[in-house]
C-alpha positions as CSV (number, residue, x, y, z in Angstrom):
1,M,3.8,9.8,-21.3
2,Q,0.9,8.7,-19.3
3,T,-0.7,10.5,-16.3
4,L,-1.4,9.2,-12.9
5,R,-5.1,9.1,-13.8
6,E,-4.4,6.7,-16.6
7,A,-2.1,4.4,-14.6
8,K,-3.4,0.9,-13.9
9,V,-4.5,-0.2,-10.4
10,G,-1.8,-2.3,-8.7
11,S,1.1,-0.7,-10.5
12,T,4.0,1.4,-9.1
13,V,4.9,4.4,-11.2
14,K,7.5,7.2,-10.9
15,V,6.6,10.9,-11.2
16,A,8.2,12.5,-14.2
17,K,6.6,15.9,-14.2
18,I,3.8,17.9,-12.6
19,S,2.0,20.2,-14.9
20,G,-0.2,23.0,-13.8
21,S,0.8,26.1,-11.9
22,G,0.2,28.2,-8.9
23,P,-1.6,26.9,-5.8
24,I,-2.8,23.7,-7.4
25,K,0.8,22.6,-8.2
26,R,2.0,23.6,-4.8
27,R,-0.8,21.6,-3.1
28,I,0.1,18.5,-5.1
29,M,3.8,18.9,-4.1
30,D,2.9,19.5,-0.5
31,M,1.2,16.1,-0.5
32,G,4.6,14.5,-1.3
33,I,4.1,14.0,-5.0
34,T,7.3,15.4,-6.4
35,K,9.5,14.6,-9.3
36,G,11.1,11.2,-8.8
37,A,8.7,10.0,-6.1
38,E,7.3,6.5,-6.5
39,I,3.6,6.1,-6.3
40,Y,1.6,2.8,-5.8
41,I,-1.9,2.9,-7.3
42,R,-4.1,1.3,-4.7
43,K,-7.6,1.6,-6.2
44,V,-9.9,3.8,-8.3
45,A,-13.5,4.5,-7.3
46,P,-16.1,3.0,-9.6
47,L,-16.8,6.3,-11.3
48,G,-13.1,7.1,-11.5
49,D,-13.0,9.8,-8.8
50,P,-11.1,9.7,-6.5
51,V,-7.9,7.7,-7.1
52,E,-6.3,6.2,-4.0
53,V,-2.5,6.0,-4.0
54,T,0.4,5.4,-1.6
55,V,3.3,7.8,-1.7
56,R,6.2,8.1,0.7
57,G,4.4,5.7,3.1
58,Y,1.2,7.8,3.2
59,E,-2.2,6.9,1.7
60,L,-3.8,9.7,-0.4
61,S,-7.0,10.2,-2.3
62,L,-6.7,12.5,-5.4
63,R,-9.4,14.0,-7.5
64,K,-9.3,13.1,-11.2
65,E,-8.4,16.7,-12.1
66,D,-5.3,16.5,-9.8
67,A,-4.3,13.1,-11.0
68,Q,-4.4,14.3,-14.6
69,M,-1.7,16.9,-13.8
70,V,0.9,14.3,-12.7
71,E,2.8,12.7,-15.5
72,V,4.3,9.3,-14.7
73,E,6.6,6.8,-16.3
């Protein structure tokens, strides 16, 4: 299983699982990244941080650490 951080730019992936716990997991879920949600990887900054994605019609920027917690298929 790959993570959101490892997904290729221009691909659409589906969330399989969110690892982590507590307030960090809750913050990710509050942004609309939940199990089964489709995420389009828009671009990744030159140094890999942040990752820009589109989820549920919204554009988000995620830190590498947060993107690493989202497992996708």
